[in-house]
N, C-alpha and C positions, 0 to 999 in steps of 0.2 A: 160610863161614857167612853166611846171608842176614840182612841188617840190616832192622830195622823203621823205615819212613819215616813221619814225621808232618809234614804241611805246614800244620797248623792248631794248633800248640802253644799259641797264645794265643786260640784260638777264632775268632770272626768279626771280631775287632778288626783284625788285620793285613790280611785281604782287603778289608775296607771302606775302611780308610785308604789302602791301596794303590790301590784303584779310584778313590777321590776324587783322589789325586795324578795318576793317569793322565788323568782327566777335566780337571783343572786345566791340566796341560801341553798336552793336546789342544786345549782351549778357547783358550788364549793363542796357540798355534801356528797353529791354523786361522783365527783372526781376523786374525792377521798375514798369512796367505796371502790371505785375502779382501781385506785392505787393499791388498796389492800389486797386485791386479787393478784397483784404482780410481785408481791414481796414475800419474804419468809413468814411463817406463822408466828414467829416471835414478835414481829413488828405489826402484825395485822390488827391487834386490839387497839393500838394507839391511833391508827388511821381511821378505824371504824368509830371510835369515840369522837374524834374530831369531826367526822362526817355527820354523826348523830347530832352533835351540838350545833353544827352549821345549819342543818336542815331545820332542827327545832327552833333555833333562833330566827331563821328566815321566815318560817310560817307564823311564828308568834308576832314578829314585827309586822308582817303583812296584815295580820288580823287586826291589830290595834291601829295601824295607819288607816285601814278601811273604816274602823269604828269611829275615828275622829270626824268622819263625814256623816255619821249616823246621828240623827236628831229625831226627837218626838215632840210634836207641837203640843204645848200645854204643860210640860214638865221638864225640868232639867235632869240630866243623866249624870250620876256619879258612879265611881267604881270602888269596890272593896279591894284594899291593897293585898291582904293575904291570898284571896281568891285569884287575883290577877297574877301573882307570882306562882301560885300553884298551877295555873294553866301553862305557864312556861315550863315548869318542871315536868308536867305530864307530857307535853309535846316532845321534850328531849328524850324522856325515858321510853315512851311508846315507839317513837321513830327509831330510837336506838335498838330496841328489840327486833324490829323488822329488818334493819340494816345488818345486824349481827347474824340473823338467820341467813340472809342472802350472802353475806361475806364468808360464812363458813360452810354453807350447804350448796352454794351455787345459785345461778339465776335461771333454773329450769325446773319444770314440774312442780311438785308439791312445795319445794323450798321457796320458789318464786311466788306461788300463790299465797303461801303463809306469810312470807315477808311483806308482800304488797298489801295483804289484808290488814296485818298489824299496823303497818305504816299509815294506811288510810284511816284506820280506826283512831290512831294517835292524832291525826289531823282533825278529825271530827271531834274527838274528846277535848282537844285544846279549844276548839271554837265554842262548843256549848258550855264548857266550864267557864270560859271568859264571859260568855253571855250571862251565866248564872251570877257572876260577880257584879253585874249592873245593879245600881240602886236608883229607883225612881218612884214617883208617886203613882204607882199603877202595877199591873200584873202582865207579864209576858205570856203569851199563848202561842203554841206552835201547831202547824198543820202536820199531822203524822206522815202523810204521804210525801210531802215536800221534804221533810226531815230525812226520811228513808232514802229519797232520791239523792240528797246531798251526800249521804254516807256512801252510797254506791258509786257516785262520781269520784269521791276521794279515793276509794279502794281501787277502782279500775285505773284511774290515772296514775296513782302511786305504783301499781304493779307494772304498768307500761314503762314508767320512768326507771324503775329498778332493772327491768329487762334490758332497756337501752344502755344503761350504765354498765351492765355486765358483758356487753358485746366487746368492749375494749378495742374499738376500731378508730380511735383518734379523736381529734378535737371536735369535728362536726357532730359526731354522735353525742358528745357531751353537751353541746349546745342544744341539740334536739331534746335530749333527756331533761335538761334544766327547763326548757320551755314547757314540756309536758308536766313537770312537777309544779311549775308556777301555775299552769292551767288547773291542776288538781286542787291546789290550795285556794286559788281565786274562785274557781267554779264552785267548790264546796262552800266557801264563805258566802258568796252572794246568793247561792241557792238556799242556804240555811237562813239568810236574812229575809228572803222572800217568804219563808214559812212563818215569820213573826207577825203577830198582831198584838196590840196593846190595849188593855182595858184600864182607863184612868180612874183613880179613886176621887180625885178632885178635892182632897183634904188639905195637904200641905206639901212642902218640899221634902225630899228624902232626908232623914236625919243623920245618916252616916255616909262615909265614903268621900272620895275626892273627885273633883271635876276632871274632865278629860285633859284639859290644858295643863292643870296643875300636877296630874299624876303621870299621864302617858308620855308626855314630851321628855321629862327626865329619865323615865324608865327605858325609853327607846335608845338612850345613849349607850348603855351597856351592850345590848345585842348588836347594835350597829358597829361599835368598836371591835367586838369579837369577830364579826363578819369581815371587817377590814383586815384584821390580823390573820384570819384563816385564808383570806385571799392572797396575802403576801406569801404565806407558806406554800400555797398552791402554785403561784407564779414562779417562785424560785426553785421548785422541785423539778429536776430534769425530766421526769417521767410523766408529769401531769398533763402536758400539752399534747404529746404524741400518743400517750397511752401504750408505749412499747418499752421493753427493756433496753437499756443502752448497750451498745456493742462492747464486748470485752476488749480491753486494751491489749495490744501486742507488745510483749516484753522483748526489748532489744538489749542484748548483752555485748559488751565490747569484745571483738575478736571472734565472735561466733556468728556465722551467717544465718540470716533468718530463713526458716523453712518456707519454700514456695507453697502456695495454696494449690492443691490438686483438686480439680473438678472431675467428678465421675460422670463421664459422658457415654459410657458403654452400657449402662443399665445395670440392674441387679443381677443379671445372669452372667455378667462377665466374670471371668476367673482372675484372681490376682496374679500378676507376673512375678515370678520368683527371681530375685537378683542372682546374677551369675557369680559364682565364687570359684576361685582358682584352687586346685588341689595342692597340697603341700609338695615340695620338691622331693622329699624323701620317698613318697609313695609313687612317683612317676616311674614308668618303665622306660628304660633307655632303648631308643631305636637304632643306636649305632652298634653294628656287629662287633662282638668281642674277638680279639686275636687269641687264639689258643695255641 
């Protein structure tokens, strides 16, 4: 028996909230990626790890907020706890691989393509692994072409978001990159959900797993709390909003006048002016005639 699938049982509430969560996680993660490009290599792994966890938590939270509006007429839906946690781990690890590639190899050429591809595959892997954790009295079937389209959307949008994050041109670029990342996650999610069809067995309720309300609501608290903490770190970092290095402070010492800043206006072809130095008095030749 064919089951009726409804992905918008709460209307536009769950898609909009899910998109905002994807944008939040993308904004924090991409700003951490941008920050890693501006610091010494010793600090870079920490910022990249924070960015990976932020994006992974954001896309995982987005996915399961969207799934709270997903219902199948004729059977309740339950979720396998280990599989659900595994999807979060896969999201963080796969996205981390892509971000580390971009963080150390740059946002151009093969490095950008590889990083965007791995990040997009991480988004898709998280989605379909989370779908595999669903327990219901039926069988999920997927349209191959639509599934492939969802993966391509995730890879293309993730690549564009990483490229925008690597431009390091200020706050507006970060907002644009986070919107693109949110589009990558949401577009991939709902395109993947459009590929789903359900064949119901009509025998009994699923014997294992937890309901969405009992499982997902408490599990969302951890990623949401992490996103808030990551947001605090981003807000109070002086380089995160502007995307530029702070100006070096001028050292003032008592009794020593500060050196004036000299601006070169003559161009590179100008020759430096040598300072005039007086010759020692012993080497000067006297112009007064001597009396003999």
